N, C-alpha and C positions, 0 to 999 in steps of 0.2 A: 593758631600761630605755631610755626615749626620750632622744635626744641633747639636751643642755642647750640648744643653739642653737635648737632647735625652738620653745622658749618666749620666746626673746630679744625678737623682734619683737612678738608679741602683748603681752608684758608691758610693753615700752616704749611701745607705743601706748596701753594702758590707763593707765599712769602719766601719759602726756601728757594724755589726757583729763581726768584728775583733778587735773592741776596748773593753777593759775591761769594765765591767757594771759600775764600779764607776765613770769612766770618760766619760760616754755617755751623761749625762745631757747636753742639749742645742745643740747637734750636729744636730738634725733634725729640729730645729726651723727655719732655712732659708727655708727649703723645705716646711714645714708646712705654712709659711707665703706666699710662692708662690701659694700654693693651697687654701689659705684662701678665695679668692674671689669666687671659685667654691662652697665652703661649704656655704658662705653667700648667694649665689644665690639660692642654694637648700633649705635652711632654710626659706628664703624669700618665695619661691614658696610654701612650706609646710604651712606656715602661711596663705597665700593668698588662697590656695586651701581648707583650713579648713574654710576660710570665704565665700567660693564660694556659699554657700546656703542662704546668706543674700541678701538683696536687693542690686542692683548695686550701689546705692549712698552710702551705708554703706561700701560696699567693697572698693569703691574709697576712703573713709575716712580712711580705714585700710591700705592703701598701704604705707603711711609713717611710721606709727608705726611698721608695719610688717618688713620694710626695717631697721629701726633703731634697732629692737630686733634682727633681723638676724645678723646685723653688730657688735653689742655688744656681741652676743652669739658666733659668729665665732672667734672674738678675744679672748674671754674667752677660746673656745675650743682649740686654739693654745697654750695659757698659761697653761691650765689644762693638755693638752697632753704632752707638753714638761716636765712638772714636775711630771707626773704620772708614767713614765717609761713604758707607753703603746704605745709609739711613733710607733714602727714597726707594731703592730696590726692596729693602726688608719691610718697609711700610706697605709697599705694593702688596707683597706676598701676605702680610698679616691682614690688610684689608679684604683680600680674597679669601681670608680665613684658612690660609694654608702656611706651612713652613716650607718654602721653596729653596731653590739652590743657594741663595746668599744666606737666608736664615739658617739653613742646615750647615753651611760651612762655618758660620759663626758659632752655632751651637756645638759643633765638633771641636772648634778651637777651644770653647769653654770647657767641655768635657775633659779634653786633653789637659788643660790646665788644672783641673780639679784632681786628676789622678797623677799629676806630676810629669806628663809627657811633654815633649817639645811642641809648640802651638800648631804646626802643620801636620803632625804625625798621623792624624785620623782623616785627613782629607780625602785620601782614596777610597775610603770604606763608606758605605751607605749608613745613614743615621741609625736605621733599624738594627744593622749588624753591630754597630758600636754598642747600642744598648743591650743587645743580647750578650755581648762579650762581658760588659760590666755586670750584668744580672748573674751570668754564669759564675763569674769570678766571686761573687758574694755568697754563693751557696756553700 
């Protein structure tokens, strides 16, 4: 018998498509929360990969800050995605196990918020470049 979780995401996506837009807010939040650990791990890897050119001792020192940044950003990503109306686009990206254009845009909005910048101020930069700037500013 197939695992019940196998049908959770397709069922939620179908119900979201059949639900009037005005009442969709919050429907995808439980699924986004289930997927948040994967996003957190990807962001943590991106942060550490960016630091891969530094000395091993420095990279070791960056493990905890990268983990904290990834955790905070993934939580923000869930909140922003849930409130943005882009949940289907981001869910599609996450189901493909990637952080695509919508997910990156929302992640950059979260990073901007975390460092006190206006929400759209990082939109023109690639996420990797944003993470490099943040890592270099912490050295």
